[in-house]
N, C-alpha and C positions, 0 to 999 in steps of 0.2 A: 662693515657688514656684520650684523649680529648673528651669532650662532645659536641664539635661543630667543624667545619672545619676551620683550621687556614687559613687565607687568604694569597694569594700570595706565593712567596718563591720557586716556582718550575720552573721559567723561565729558558730556556736554558737547561732543563734536558734532553729532548729527543735528541738522537744522530742518526747518519746515520747507526749505526750497524744493525738497523732493516731491512735494504735493502741488507744485506749480504746473499743473497740466490744464492750461486754458488756452484761449485763442491767441493770447499775447506771447505764449511760450515760443522759443526758437532754439536752434542749436547753439547760437552764441550765448544766450542766457543760461542754457543748461550747462555748458562747459564753464562759464564764469561762476555759476553757483557751485559746481563740483570742485573747482580749484580753490574756492574760498574756504571750503571745509578744512583743508590742510593749512592754507596760508594764515588763517586766523588763530591757529593754535599758538600758545605761548612758546612752545618748543616743538616745531613741526618735526615729525619723525623722518629719518633719512629714507630714501627710496629702497635701500637694501633692508632696512628694518621693516618697512611696509611689506616687502616680498615675504619675509619670514612670518610676519603676523598673519598675512592672508593665507599662507600655506598651513600654518598651525591651526587655522580655523576652516580648513577644508577647501580652499580655492587656490589651485596651482597656477600661478601667474608669474611671468618673468619681470625683471626690473625694466627692460625696454618697453614692455607692454604698459606697465603702470606709468612710466615716464611720458608716454604719448598723451596722457591726460593733460600734462602741463605744456606740451609743445604742439599738439594737434590743433589745426584750425577747423577741422570738420568734427563730425560726431564720433566720439570714441566707441570702440567695440563694446558689446555687452560684457565680454570677459574683463576688459579693462575697467569698466564701471563697477562690476561686481567685486573684482579684486581690490580696487581702490577703496570702495566703501567698506568692504569687509576688514581691510587693514586699519580703518579709522573708527569702526563701530562694531560692537558686539551684538547689535540689535538686528536680527535677520529681517524683521518686518520692515524696518526702515530701508534696508538694502533693497528689498523687493519693490518698495515704492519708487526708489530711484530708477530701478530697471524698468518699471512700468512707465515712468515718465519718458525714458529713452525710447521705449517701444512706441509711445504715442507720437514722438517726433519723427520716427521712421515712417509712420503712416501719413504724415502731413503732406499735402500736395506741394509740388515744387519741381517735379520732373516734367519737362516738356514732352508732349506726345511726339512720336516720330512724324516727320514730315510726310504729307500725303504724296502718294505716287500718282502722277498724272499720266494718262495714256495719250499718246499722240493721235490725233484724228487721222483717218484714212486719207490717202491722196498724197502723202509725202513722197518725195522722190526716193527711188530704190537705193540710190547711192548712200543714203543715211544708214540704211540697214546694213549694207556691206561694211561701212566704217565701224558700226557697232560690233559686228561679228569679228572684224579684224582686231579691234581693240580687246575684245573678250579673249581671243586666242592668244594675244600678246601677253595679257595679264596672267592667263593660265600657265603659259610657258615659263614666265618669270617666277611665279609661285612654285611651280614644280621644281625648277632648278634650285631655288632657295631651300626647299624641303630636302632634296637629295643631298645638297651640300651640308645641311645641318646633320643629316643622318651619318654621312661619311666622315664628318669632322669629330674627333674625340672631344668629349665634354671636358671643360677645364676642371682641374682638381680644386675642390673647395676646401679651404682651410677649416679645420674642426673648431677653431676658436680664434678670437682676436683680443688684443689688449683692451681691457675695460670690461670684458664679459664676466658675468657671474659664473664661477666654476660649477655651481650647482645646475646651471642650465646648459652645460657642455658635456661632451664625452670624456673630458679630461679626468673626471673622477675614476674612470675605469682602470687606469694604470697609475694613479697618483700615489706618490710615496714621499715620505719626509726625507728631504735631501740633507738638511742640517738643522740642528736645534741647539738651544742653550738654556740652562737653568742657572746661569751665573748670578743673575739677579733673582734671589730666591723667592721673590714675590710673584713671579710669573714664569711661564714656559713660553719661549719664543721659537717659532719654527718657520722654515721655508718648505713648502710642499711643491713638488715638481712632477709634471706629466711629460713623459717622453713623446707620447702620441701627439700632444698639442704643442710641444716645445715651449711650454708656458709654466709659470710658477705663480704662487700666491703666498702671502705671509699670514700666519695665524698666531694669536696670543691667547693664553689661558691663565686666568688668575689662580694663585695657589691658595687664596683664602675664600671665604664665603661672604665677602662684603660687597657683592655686586650691586645690591639695591642702594640707590642714592649716589652711586659713584660711576665711573666710566673707565673704559680701556681705549688705548690708541695703538694702531699698528700701521706700518707703512712698508712698501717694497718699491725699489727703484733701481735704475741702471747705475752702476758705479761710475760710468763714464759721463752720465748726465743726471745727477741726483735730483735736480729740481725741474727736469724737463716735463714735457706733456705726457710722457708715459708713466710718470710716477703715480702709484695707486695707494690710497690710504683710506683708513676707516677710523672713525671715532664713534663708539657706541656706548650709550648709557645703560645702566641697570642690567648688564650681562656679565657672565663669567668668562665667556670666550667670544672672540670676534675674528674675522678674516677679511682680507682685501679682495678686490677683484683681480682678474688675471693681468699679467704682463708677459707678452710673448718675447722669447729670446731667439730672434732669427739668426744671430751670429753667436756661435758657441763660445767665442772668445770674449763676448760682452758679459761681464759678471753682473749678477743681480744680488742686491743686498737688502736686508730688512732690519728694522728696528721697531721698538715699541715701548709702551709705558702703561702703568696703571695709576689711577688717581683714587685715593682713599681719604675721605674727609678733607678735601682740598689739598692734600699732600700728594705731589706727583713723584713717582719713582720710575725712572727711565732705565733702559738697557745700558749697561756699562760701555758696550761697544756694539756696532752692527755685526750681524752674521752674513756671510756671503757664500754663493755657490759659483 
């Protein structure tokens, strides 16, 4: 996850699919055209890099919101579209054309009208009315009981963050502190940042030189008991001086977290001499 906005690299990204507002347009075509903008890049930016690019250009959007463009089968939200396009293009006019195309799709017919309510003709037997009244009373009592139970039952405690979350999108930043760090490899500073509130940590690497352009940095954090497991979080970011991983939550305080990193300069990789752990 990049800590600053990689310069350049998005020239020629925006295409004329944003103008496809005709009778043949559909949500499927819209999403397909939208995804193609990123997929056809020679080096597609990571979702974390896109988050930072969009924020640096005035659109605050989360990684999960952007990622829905790649996974969602329906029409993405306007925020997702605006953030996605802003991260790939510096042309506000083109972004607005895409948003206008999405708005046109929202207006397309496709929702079925509510079914007509028919009225029973007079002369029906009275017992049908009594059955309807009894059913209404039963449903009312059930709903009332459910509401009372919900009010009297304490709400579950919601965890402030989960493994894989972007720390910038969580309250973990409020009490985050550097738990350990090393400058043993003098080409970079490697740190583990920990939040007591979230019981979560992330790793951060910062180059010691000014050779970010054309090179990249690597950083990873993992459980020492399961270094290659599904909770492993890593980031490889080009053209940046500093980068950080997404969160890894430590539910068990005895489960140590470790981090490592490397910088690549002119195809020469310099890695941490040994991992740091908390």
